[in-house]
N, CA, C, O and the ligand as a Tripos MOL2 file, in Angstrom:
@<TRIPOS>MOLECULE
protein
  249   247    63     0     0
PROTEIN
NO_CHARGES

@<TRIPOS>ATOM
      1 N          -0.3070   -3.9010   -6.9150 N.3       1 MET1
      2 CA          0.4880   -2.7950   -6.3980 C.3       1 MET1
      3 C           1.9650   -2.9930   -6.7000 C.2       1 MET1
      4 O           2.4020   -4.0940   -7.0320 O.2       1 MET1
      5 N           2.7150   -1.9290   -6.5810 N.am      2 LYS2
      6 CA          4.1130   -1.9740   -6.9850 C.3       2 LYS2
      7 C           5.0140   -1.6790   -5.7910 C.2       2 LYS2
      8 O           4.7450   -0.7690   -5.0070 O.2       2 LYS2
      9 N           6.0790   -2.4550   -5.6640 N.am      3 CYS3
     10 CA          7.0520   -2.2210   -4.6060 C.3       3 CYS3
     11 C           7.8520   -0.9630   -4.9230 C.2       3 CYS3
     12 O           8.3490   -0.7900   -6.0360 O.2       3 CYS3
     13 N           7.9660   -0.0970   -3.9360 N.am      4 GLN4
     14 CA          8.6740    1.1650   -4.1710 C.3       4 GLN4
     15 C          10.1810    0.9630   -4.1800 C.2       4 GLN4
     16 O          10.9310    1.8150   -4.6590 O.2       4 GLN4
     17 N          10.6160   -0.1710   -3.6460 N.am      5 LEU5
     18 CA         12.0540   -0.3880   -3.5280 C.3       5 LEU5
     19 C          12.6290   -1.0960   -4.7550 C.2       5 LEU5
     20 O          13.5740   -0.6090   -5.3760 O.2       5 LEU5
     21 N          12.0450   -2.2570   -5.1020 N.am      6 CYS6
     22 CA         12.6090   -3.0240   -6.2160 C.3       6 CYS6
     23 C          11.7500   -2.9390   -7.4770 C.2       6 CYS6
     24 O          12.1590   -3.4120   -8.5370 O.2       6 CYS6
     25 N          10.5540   -2.3340   -7.3680 N.am      7 GLY7
     26 CA          9.7360   -2.1310   -8.5480 C.3       7 GLY7
     27 C           8.9410   -3.3530   -8.9800 C.2       7 GLY7
     28 O           8.3190   -3.3460  -10.0420 O.2       7 GLY7
     29 N           8.9580   -4.4050   -8.1630 N.am      8 LEU8
     30 CA          8.2110   -5.6070   -8.4970 C.3       8 LEU8
     31 C           6.7200   -5.3550   -8.3200 C.2       8 LEU8
     32 O           6.2900   -4.7700   -7.3260 O.2       8 LEU8
     33 N           5.9400   -5.8050   -9.2980 N.am      9 GLU9
     34 CA          4.4930   -5.6790   -9.1650 C.3       9 GLU9
     35 C           3.9210   -6.9720   -8.6330 C.2       9 GLU9
     36 O           4.2040   -8.0470   -9.1630 O.2       9 GLU9
     37 N           3.1140   -6.8760   -7.5850 N.am     10 PHE10
     38 CA          2.5270   -8.0720   -6.9770 C.3      10 PHE10
     39 C           1.1410   -7.7470   -6.4410 C.2      10 PHE10
     40 O           0.7620   -6.5880   -6.2760 O.2      10 PHE10
     41 N           0.3930   -8.8340   -6.1730 N.am     11 ARG11
     42 CA         -0.9530   -8.6550   -5.6460 C.3      11 ARG11
     43 C          -0.9080   -8.4600   -4.1360 C.2      11 ARG11
     44 O           0.0480   -8.8600   -3.4720 O.2      11 ARG11
     45 N          -1.9490   -7.8430   -3.6110 N.am     12 GLU12
     46 CA         -2.0350   -7.6340   -2.1710 C.3      12 GLU12
     47 C          -1.9920   -8.9560   -1.4200 C.2      12 GLU12
     48 O          -1.3770   -9.0540   -0.3580 O.2      12 GLU12
     49 N          -2.6570   -9.9870   -1.9800 N.am     13 GLU13
     50 CA         -2.7050  -11.3010   -1.3220 C.3      13 GLU13
     51 C          -1.3010  -11.8860   -1.2040 C.2      13 GLU13
     52 O          -0.9630  -12.5160   -0.2020 O.2      13 GLU13
     53 N          -0.4970  -11.6740   -2.2260 N.am     14 GLU14
     54 CA          0.8710  -12.1940   -2.2080 C.3      14 GLU14
     55 C           1.6710  -11.5200   -1.1000 C.2      14 GLU14
     56 O           2.4460  -12.1680   -0.3960 O.2      14 GLU14
     57 N           1.4780  -10.2340   -0.9580 N.am     15 GLY15
     58 CA          2.1780   -9.4920    0.0730 C.3      15 GLY15
     59 C           1.7530   -9.9360    1.4570 C.2      15 GLY15
     60 O           2.5730  -10.0140    2.3720 O.2      15 GLY15
     61 N           0.4640  -10.2300    1.6110 N.am     16 GLN16
     62 CA         -0.0250  -10.6830    2.8980 C.3      16 GLN16
     63 C           0.5170  -12.0680    3.2120 C.2      16 GLN16
     64 O           0.8190  -12.3630    4.3690 O.2      16 GLN16
     65 N           0.6420  -12.9100    2.2190 N.am     17 ALA17
     66 CA          1.1970  -14.2470    2.4200 C.3      17 ALA17
     67 C           2.6470  -14.1510    2.8730 C.2      17 ALA17
     68 O           3.0970  -14.9630    3.6810 O.2      17 ALA17
     69 N           3.3690  -13.1840    2.3700 N.am     18 ALA18
     70 CA          4.7680  -13.0040    2.7470 C.3      18 ALA18
     71 C           4.8770  -12.5220    4.1850 C.2      18 ALA18
     72 O           5.9350  -12.6310    4.8050 O.2      18 ALA18
     73 N           3.7870  -11.9910    4.7110 N.am     19 CYS19
     74 CA          3.7760  -11.4120    6.0590 C.3      19 CYS19
     75 C           3.2280  -12.4090    7.0780 C.2      19 CYS19
     76 O           2.9800  -12.0380    8.2250 O.2      19 CYS19
     77 N           3.0330  -13.6690    6.6800 N.am     20 MET20
     78 CA          2.3810  -14.6610    7.5320 C.3      20 MET20
     79 C           3.1200  -14.8980    8.8480 C.2      20 MET20
     80 O           2.4880  -15.1880    9.8640 O.2      20 MET20
     81 N           4.4370  -14.7790    8.8420 N.am     21 GLY21
     82 CA          5.2110  -15.0390   10.0450 C.3      21 GLY21
     83 C           5.0450  -13.9560   11.0960 C.2      21 GLY21
     84 O           5.4330  -14.1230   12.2520 O.2      21 GLY21
     85 N           4.4680  -12.8570   10.6770 N.am     22 CYS22
     86 CA          4.2830  -11.7210   11.5730 C.3      22 CYS22
     87 C           3.2190  -12.0500   12.6340 C.2      22 CYS22
     88 O           2.1270  -12.4950   12.2790 O.2      22 CYS22
     89 N           3.5110  -11.8430   13.9170 N.am     23 PRO23
     90 CA          2.5420  -12.1770   14.9640 C.3      23 PRO23
     91 C           1.2850  -11.3220   14.9150 C.2      23 PRO23
     92 O           0.2410  -11.7310   15.4250 O.2      23 PRO23
     93 N           1.3680  -10.1630   14.3200 N.am     24 VAL24
     94 CA          0.1780   -9.3150   14.2370 C.3      24 VAL24
     95 C          -0.3770   -9.3130   12.8150 C.2      24 VAL24
     96 O          -0.9740   -8.3340   12.3650 O.2      24 VAL24
     97 N          -0.1650  -10.4370   12.1130 N.am     25 SER25
     98 CA         -0.5230  -10.4930   10.6930 C.3      25 SER25
     99 C          -1.9870  -10.1280   10.4560 C.2      25 SER25
    100 O          -2.3230   -9.5800    9.4060 O.2      25 SER25
    101 N          -2.8540  -10.4220   11.4120 N.am     26 ARG26
    102 CA         -4.2760  -10.1590   11.1880 C.3      26 ARG26
    103 C          -4.5710   -8.6680   11.1690 C.2      26 ARG26
    104 O          -5.3830   -8.1880   10.3780 O.2      26 ARG26
    105 N          -3.8960   -7.9480   12.0560 N.am     27 SER27
    106 CA         -4.1820   -6.5170   12.1320 C.3      27 SER27
    107 C          -3.1050   -5.7000   11.4280 C.2      27 SER27
    108 O          -3.1210   -4.4700   11.4570 O.2      27 SER27
    109 N          -2.1810   -6.3970   10.8020 N.am     28 CYS28
    110 CA         -1.0680   -5.7200   10.1360 C.3      28 CYS28
    111 C          -1.5830   -4.9040    8.9490 C.2      28 CYS28
    112 O          -2.3460   -5.4080    8.1250 O.2      28 CYS28
    113 N          -1.1720   -3.6780    8.8720 N.am     29 SER29
    114 CA         -1.6480   -2.8220    7.7830 C.3      29 SER29
    115 C          -0.5710   -2.6560    6.7240 C.2      29 SER29
    116 O          -0.6720   -1.8030    5.8420 O.2      29 SER29
    117 N           0.4710   -3.4930    6.8260 N.am     30 LEU30
    118 CA          1.5430   -3.3900    5.8410 C.3      30 LEU30
    119 C           1.4910   -4.5690    4.8810 C.2      30 LEU30
    120 O           1.0570   -5.6630    5.2430 O.2      30 LEU30
    121 N           1.9300   -4.3370    3.6790 N.am     31 ILE31
    122 CA          2.0460   -5.4010    2.6940 C.3      31 ILE31
    123 C           3.5280   -5.5770    2.3900 C.2      31 ILE31
    124 O           4.2420   -4.6260    2.0710 O.2      31 ILE31
    125 N           3.9610   -6.8220    2.4980 N.am     32 LYS32
    126 CA          5.3800   -7.0800    2.3340 C.3      32 LYS32
    127 C           5.6720   -7.5390    0.9160 C.2      32 LYS32
    128 O           4.9760   -8.3960    0.3710 O.2      32 LYS32
    129 N           6.6940   -6.9670    0.3320 N.am     33 CYS33
    130 CA          7.0950   -7.3660   -1.0130 C.3      33 CYS33
    131 C           7.6710   -8.7730   -0.9760 C.2      33 CYS33
    132 O           8.6040   -9.0310   -0.2150 O.2      33 CYS33
    133 N           7.1380   -9.6930   -1.7830 N.am     34 PRO34
    134 CA          7.6430  -11.0690   -1.7800 C.3      34 PRO34
    135 C           9.0700  -11.1790   -2.2970 C.2      34 PRO34
    136 O           9.7380  -12.1870   -2.0660 O.2      34 PRO34
    137 N           9.5290  -10.1750   -2.9770 N.am     35 ASN35
    138 CA         10.8800  -10.2220   -3.5670 C.3      35 ASN35
    139 C          11.9480   -9.7170   -2.6030 C.2      35 ASN35
    140 O          12.9120  -10.4310   -2.3300 O.2      35 ASN35
    141 N          11.7970   -8.5080   -2.0840 N.am     36 CYS36
    142 CA         12.8620   -7.9190   -1.2800 C.3      36 CYS36
    143 C          12.4760   -7.7480    0.1840 C.2      36 CYS36
    144 O          13.3240   -7.4270    1.0160 O.2      36 CYS36
    145 N          11.1730   -7.9640    0.5110 N.am     37 GLY37
    146 CA         10.7630   -7.8780    1.9050 C.3      37 GLY37
    147 C          10.4610   -6.4630    2.3710 C.2      37 GLY37
    148 O          10.2150   -6.2350    3.5550 O.2      37 GLY37
    149 N          10.4790   -5.5390    1.4700 N.am     38 TYR38
    150 CA         10.1470   -4.1610    1.8190 C.3      38 TYR38
    151 C           8.6590   -4.0660    2.1580 C.2      38 TYR38
    152 O           7.8210   -4.6010    1.4320 O.2      38 TYR38
    153 N           8.3340   -3.3910    3.2480 N.am     39 GLU39
    154 CA          6.9450   -3.3220    3.6680 C.3      39 GLU39
    155 C           6.2930   -2.0280    3.1870 C.2      39 GLU39
    156 O           6.7590   -0.9210    3.4600 O.2      39 GLU39
    157 N           5.2100   -2.2170    2.4690 N.am     40 VAL40
    158 CA          4.4890   -1.0770    1.9020 C.3      40 VAL40
    159 C           3.1790   -0.9150    2.6640 C.2      40 VAL40
    160 O           2.4400   -1.8880    2.8150 O.2      40 VAL40
    161 N           2.8740    0.2700    3.1410 N.am     41 PRO41
    162 CA          1.5820    0.4620    3.8090 C.3      41 PRO41
    163 C           0.4340    0.3630    2.8190 C.2      41 PRO41
    164 O           0.5130    0.8680    1.6990 O.2      41 PRO41
    165 N          -0.6330   -0.2960    3.2490 N.am     42 LYS42
    166 CA         -1.8190   -0.4090    2.4110 C.3      42 LYS42
    167 C          -2.4370    0.9560    2.2130 C.2      42 LYS42
    168 O          -2.4310    1.7910    3.1180 O.2      42 LYS42
    169 N          -2.9620    1.1760    1.0420 N.am     43 GLU43
    170 CA         -3.6320    2.4380    0.7930 C.3      43 GLU43
    171 C          -5.1130    2.1740    0.5450 C.2      43 GLU43
    172 O          -5.5070    1.7780   -0.5520 O.2      43 GLU43
    173 N          -5.9280    2.3960    1.5740 N.am     44 PRO44
    174 CA         -7.3510    2.1340    1.3860 C.3      44 PRO44
    175 C          -7.9630    3.0640    0.3490 C.2      44 PRO44
    176 O          -7.4740    4.1700    0.1180 O.2      44 PRO44
    177 N          -9.0350    2.5980   -0.2680 N.am     45 GLY45
    178 CA         -9.6850    3.3740   -1.3190 C.3      45 GLY45
    179 C         -10.1010    4.7500   -0.8410 C.2      45 GLY45
    180 O         -10.0800    5.7170   -1.6020 O.2      45 GLY45
    181 N         -10.4780    4.8320    0.4270 N.am     46 LEU46
    182 CA        -10.9450    6.1090    0.9560 C.3      46 LEU46
    183 C          -9.8380    7.1570    0.9120 C.2      46 LEU46
    184 O         -10.0800    8.3130    0.5650 O.2      46 LEU46
    185 N          -8.6310    6.7470    1.2650 N.am     47 ILE47
    186 CA         -7.5120    7.6900    1.2680 C.3      47 ILE47
    187 C          -7.2020    8.1590   -0.1530 C.2      47 ILE47
    188 O          -6.8760    9.3240   -0.3840 O.2      47 ILE47
    189 N          -7.3100    7.2270   -1.0930 N.am     48 LYS48
    190 CA         -7.0820    7.6070   -2.4890 C.3      48 LYS48
    191 C          -8.0850    8.6680   -2.9110 C.2      48 LYS48
    192 O          -7.7330    9.6450   -3.5730 O.2      48 LYS48
    193 N          -9.3330    8.4670   -2.5200 N.am     49 LYS49
    194 CA        -10.3820    9.4280   -2.8610 C.3      49 LYS49
    195 C         -10.0830   10.7800   -2.2240 C.2      49 LYS49
    196 O         -10.2130   11.8260   -2.8600 O.2      49 LYS49
    197 N          -9.6820   10.7390   -0.9670 N.am     50 LEU50
    198 CA         -9.3650   11.9790   -0.2560 C.3      50 LEU50
    199 C          -8.2510   12.7460   -0.9560 C.2      50 LEU50
    200 O          -8.3140   13.9650   -1.1130 O.2      50 LEU50
    201 N          -7.2320   12.0020   -1.3730 N.am     51 LYS51
    202 CA         -6.1030   12.6440   -2.0460 C.3      51 LYS51
    203 C          -6.5650   13.3460   -3.3130 C.2      51 LYS51
    204 O          -6.1800   14.4820   -3.5920 O.2      51 LYS51
    205 N          -7.4000   12.6430   -4.0740 N.am     52 ARG52
    206 CA         -7.8960   13.2190   -5.3170 C.3      52 ARG52
    207 C          -8.7120   14.4690   -5.0280 C.2      52 ARG52
    208 O          -8.5920   15.4880   -5.7080 O.2      52 ARG52
    209 N          -9.5400   14.3620   -4.0030 N.am     53 TRP53
    210 CA        -10.3950   15.4810   -3.6470 C.3      53 TRP53
    211 C          -9.5490   16.6920   -3.2610 C.2      53 TRP53
    212 O          -9.8570   17.8220   -3.6410 O.2      53 TRP53
    213 N          -8.4920   16.4480   -2.5090 N.am     54 LYS54
    214 CA         -7.6050   17.5460   -2.1090 C.3      54 LYS54
    215 C          -6.9470   18.1810   -3.3340 C.2      54 LYS54
    216 O          -6.8530   19.4030   -3.4400 O.2      54 LYS54
    217 N          -6.4940   17.3320   -4.2530 N.am     55 GLU55
    218 CA         -5.8510   17.8460   -5.4650 C.3      55 GLU55
    219 C          -6.7950   18.7600   -6.2330 C.2      55 GLU55
    220 O          -6.4160   19.8390   -6.6910 O.2      55 GLU55
    221 N          -8.0370   18.2950   -6.3620 N.am     56 ARG56
    222 CA         -9.0230   19.0910   -7.0930 C.3      56 ARG56
    223 C          -9.2560   20.4150   -6.3930 C.2      56 ARG56
    224 O          -9.3770   21.4600   -7.0340 O.2      56 ARG56
    225 N          -9.3160   20.3610   -5.0810 N.am     57 ARG57
    226 CA         -9.5800   21.5530   -4.2920 C.3      57 ARG57
    227 C          -8.4590   22.5810   -4.5220 C.2      57 ARG57
    228 O          -8.7160   23.7740   -4.6820 O.2      57 ARG57
    229 N          -7.2180   22.0910   -4.5330 N.am     58 ASN58
    230 CA         -6.0920   22.9930   -4.7650 C.3      58 ASN58
    231 C          -6.1870   23.6580   -6.1280 C.2      58 ASN58
    232 O          -5.8270   24.8240   -6.2880 O.2      58 ASN58
    233 N          -6.6770   22.9050   -7.1150 N.am     59 GLU59
    234 CA         -6.7810   23.4550   -8.4580 C.3      59 GLU59
    235 C          -7.7880   24.5940   -8.5130 C.2      59 GLU59
    236 O          -7.5460   25.6160   -9.1560 O.2      59 GLU59
    237 N          -8.9140   24.4150   -7.8380 N.am     60 THR60
    238 CA         -9.9660   25.4350   -7.9060 C.3      60 THR60
    239 C          -9.6040   26.6750   -7.1050 C.2      60 THR60
    240 O         -10.1500   27.7520   -7.3450 O.2      60 THR60
    241 N          -8.6940   26.5320   -6.1630 N.am     61 GLN61
    242 CA         -8.3320   27.6780   -5.3280 C.3      61 GLN61
    243 C          -7.4350   28.6780   -6.0680 C.2      61 GLN61
    244 O          -7.3150   29.8350   -5.6640 O.2      61 GLN61
    245 N          -6.8290   28.2330   -7.1190 N.am     62 ARG62
    246 CA         -5.9060   29.1010   -7.8380 C.3      62 ARG62
    247 C          -6.5930   30.2030   -8.6370 C.2      62 ARG62
    248 O          -5.9210   31.0030   -9.2890 O.2      62 ARG62
    249 ZN         10.4640   -5.2270   -3.3700 Zn       63 ZN63
@<TRIPOS>BOND
     1     1     2 1
     2     2     3 1
     3     3     4 2
     4     3     5 am
     5     5     6 1
     6     6     7 1
     7     7     8 2
     8     7     9 am
     9     9    10 1
    10    10    11 1
    11    11    12 2
    12    11    13 am
    13    13    14 1
    14    14    15 1
    15    15    16 2
    16    15    17 am
    17    17    18 1
    18    18    19 1
    19    19    20 2
    20    19    21 am
    21    21    22 1
    22    22    23 1
    23    23    24 2
    24    23    25 am
    25    25    26 1
    26    26    27 1
    27    27    28 2
    28    27    29 am
    29    29    30 1
    30    30    31 1
    31    31    32 2
    32    31    33 am
    33    33    34 1
    34    34    35 1
    35    35    36 2
    36    35    37 am
    37    37    38 1
    38    38    39 1
    39    39    40 2
    40    39    41 am
    41    41    42 1
    42    42    43 1
    43    43    44 2
    44    43    45 am
    45    45    46 1
    46    46    47 1
    47    47    48 2
    48    47    49 am
    49    49    50 1
    50    50    51 1
    51    51    52 2
    52    51    53 am
    53    53    54 1
    54    54    55 1
    55    55    56 2
    56    55    57 am
    57    57    58 1
    58    58    59 1
    59    59    60 2
    60    59    61 am
    61    61    62 1
    62    62    63 1
    63    63    64 2
    64    63    65 am
    65    65    66 1
    66    66    67 1
    67    67    68 2
    68    67    69 am
    69    69    70 1
    70    70    71 1
    71    71    72 2
    72    71    73 am
    73    73    74 1
    74    74    75 1
    75    75    76 2
    76    75    77 am
    77    77    78 1
    78    78    79 1
    79    79    80 2
    80    79    81 am
    81    81    82 1
    82    82    83 1
    83    83    84 2
    84    83    85 am
    85    85    86 1
    86    86    87 1
    87    87    88 2
    88    87    89 am
    89    89    90 1
    90    90    91 1
    91    91    92 2
    92    91    93 am
    93    93    94 1
    94    94    95 1
    95    95    96 2
    96    95    97 am
    97    97    98 1
    98    98    99 1
    99    99   100 2
   100    99   101 am
   101   101   102 1
   102   102   103 1
   103   103   104 2
   104   103   105 am
   105   105   106 1
   106   106   107 1
   107   107   108 2
   108   107   109 am
   109   109   110 1
   110   110   111 1
   111   111   112 2
   112   111   113 am
   113   113   114 1
   114   114   115 1
   115   115   116 2
   116   115   117 am
   117   117   118 1
   118   118   119 1
   119   119   120 2
   120   119   121 am
   121   121   122 1
   122   122   123 1
   123   123   124 2
   124   123   125 am
   125   125   126 1
   126   126   127 1
   127   127   128 2
   128   127   129 am
   129   129   130 1
   130   130   131 1
   131   131   132 2
   132   131   133 am
   133   133   134 1
   134   134   135 1
   135   135   136 2
   136   135   137 am
   137   137   138 1
   138   138   139 1
   139   139   140 2
   140   139   141 am
   141   141   142 1
   142   142   143 1
   143   143   144 2
   144   143   145 am
   145   145   146 1
   146   146   147 1
   147   147   148 2
   148   147   149 am
   149   149   150 1
   150   150   151 1
   151   151   152 2
   152   151   153 am
   153   153   154 1
   154   154   155 1
   155   155   156 2
   156   155   157 am
   157   157   158 1
   158   158   159 1
   159   159   160 2
   160   159   161 am
   161   161   162 1
   162   162   163 1
   163   163   164 2
   164   163   165 am
   165   165   166 1
   166   166   167 1
   167   167   168 2
   168   167   169 am
   169   169   170 1
   170   170   171 1
   171   171   172 2
   172   171   173 am
   173   173   174 1
   174   174   175 1
   175   175   176 2
   176   175   177 am
   177   177   178 1
   178   178   179 1
   179   179   180 2
   180   179   181 am
   181   181   182 1
   182   182   183 1
   183   183   184 2
   184   183   185 am
   185   185   186 1
   186   186   187 1
   187   187   188 2
   188   187   189 am
   189   189   190 1
   190   190   191 1
   191   191   192 2
   192   191   193 am
   193   193   194 1
   194   194   195 1
   195   195   196 2
   196   195   197 am
   197   197   198 1
   198   198   199 1
   199   199   200 2
   200   199   201 am
   201   201   202 1
   202   202   203 1
   203   203   204 2
   204   203   205 am
   205   205   206 1
   206   206   207 1
   207   207   208 2
   208   207   209 am
   209   209   210 1
   210   210   211 1
   211   211   212 2
   212   211   213 am
   213   213   214 1
   214   214   215 1
   215   215   216 2
   216   215   217 am
   217   217   218 1
   218   218   219 1
   219   219   220 2
   220   219   221 am
   221   221   222 1
   222   222   223 1
   223   223   224 2
   224   223   225 am
   225   225   226 1
   226   226   227 1
   227   227   228 2
   228   227   229 am
   229   229   230 1
   230   230   231 1
   231   231   232 2
   232   231   233 am
   233   233   234 1
   234   234   235 1
   235   235   236 2
   236   235   237 am
   237   237   238 1
   238   238   239 1
   239   239   240 2
   240   239   241 am
   241   241   242 1
   242   242   243 1
   243   243   244 2
   244   243   245 am
   245   245   246 1
   246   246   247 1
   247   247   248 2
@<TRIPOS>SUBSTRUCTURE
     1 MET1         2 RESIDUE 1 A MET
     2 LYS2         6 RESIDUE 1 A LYS
     3 CYS3        10 RESIDUE 1 A CYS
     4 GLN4        14 RESIDUE 1 A GLN
     5 LEU5        18 RESIDUE 1 A LEU
     6 CYS6        22 RESIDUE 1 A CYS
     7 GLY7        26 RESIDUE 1 A GLY
     8 LEU8        30 RESIDUE 1 A LEU
     9 GLU9        34 RESIDUE 1 A GLU
    10 PHE10       38 RESIDUE 1 A PHE
    11 ARG11       42 RESIDUE 1 A ARG
    12 GLU12       46 RESIDUE 1 A GLU
    13 GLU13       50 RESIDUE 1 A GLU
    14 GLU14       54 RESIDUE 1 A GLU
    15 GLY15       58 RESIDUE 1 A GLY
    16 GLN16       62 RESIDUE 1 A GLN
    17 ALA17       66 RESIDUE 1 A ALA
    18 ALA18       70 RESIDUE 1 A ALA
    19 CYS19       74 RESIDUE 1 A CYS
    20 MET20       78 RESIDUE 1 A MET
    21 GLY21       82 RESIDUE 1 A GLY
    22 CYS22       86 RESIDUE 1 A CYS
    23 PRO23       90 RESIDUE 1 A PRO
    24 VAL24       94 RESIDUE 1 A VAL
    25 SER25       98 RESIDUE 1 A SER
    26 ARG26      102 RESIDUE 1 A ARG
    27 SER27      106 RESIDUE 1 A SER
    28 CYS28      110 RESIDUE 1 A CYS
    29 SER29      114 RESIDUE 1 A SER
    30 LEU30      118 RESIDUE 1 A LEU
    31 ILE31      122 RESIDUE 1 A ILE
    32 LYS32      126 RESIDUE 1 A LYS
    33 CYS33      130 RESIDUE 1 A CYS
    34 PRO34      134 RESIDUE 1 A PRO
    35 ASN35      138 RESIDUE 1 A ASN
    36 CYS36      142 RESIDUE 1 A CYS
    37 GLY37      146 RESIDUE 1 A GLY
    38 TYR38      150 RESIDUE 1 A TYR
    39 GLU39      154 RESIDUE 1 A GLU
    40 VAL40      158 RESIDUE 1 A VAL
    41 PRO41      162 RESIDUE 1 A PRO
    42 LYS42      166 RESIDUE 1 A LYS
    43 GLU43      170 RESIDUE 1 A GLU
    44 PRO44      174 RESIDUE 1 A PRO
    45 GLY45      178 RESIDUE 1 A GLY
    46 LEU46      182 RESIDUE 1 A LEU
    47 ILE47      186 RESIDUE 1 A ILE
    48 LYS48      190 RESIDUE 1 A LYS
    49 LYS49      194 RESIDUE 1 A LYS
    50 LEU50      198 RESIDUE 1 A LEU
    51 LYS51      202 RESIDUE 1 A LYS
    52 ARG52      206 RESIDUE 1 A ARG
    53 TRP53      210 RESIDUE 1 A TRP
    54 LYS54      214 RESIDUE 1 A LYS
    55 GLU55      218 RESIDUE 1 A GLU
    56 ARG56      222 RESIDUE 1 A ARG
    57 ARG57      226 RESIDUE 1 A ARG
    58 ASN58      230 RESIDUE 1 A ASN
    59 GLU59      234 RESIDUE 1 A GLU
    60 THR60      238 RESIDUE 1 A THR
    61 GLN61      242 RESIDUE 1 A GLN
    62 ARG62      246 RESIDUE 1 A ARG
    63 ZN63       249 GROUP 0 **** ****
């Protein structure tokens, strides 16, 4: 995944490791950029699918 702030590309595991100091790290749904510390919300596969489905739906409605 890519950091929206500094543009660094990193793995989800790396972001989770950067979030280790967080007391709610287990239930934390954010991924922290190892470079600048910007927290990016995780995007589960289901949401990605939903987004695509919505896009397609909008296309057919036209
Ligand atoms: Zn960053």
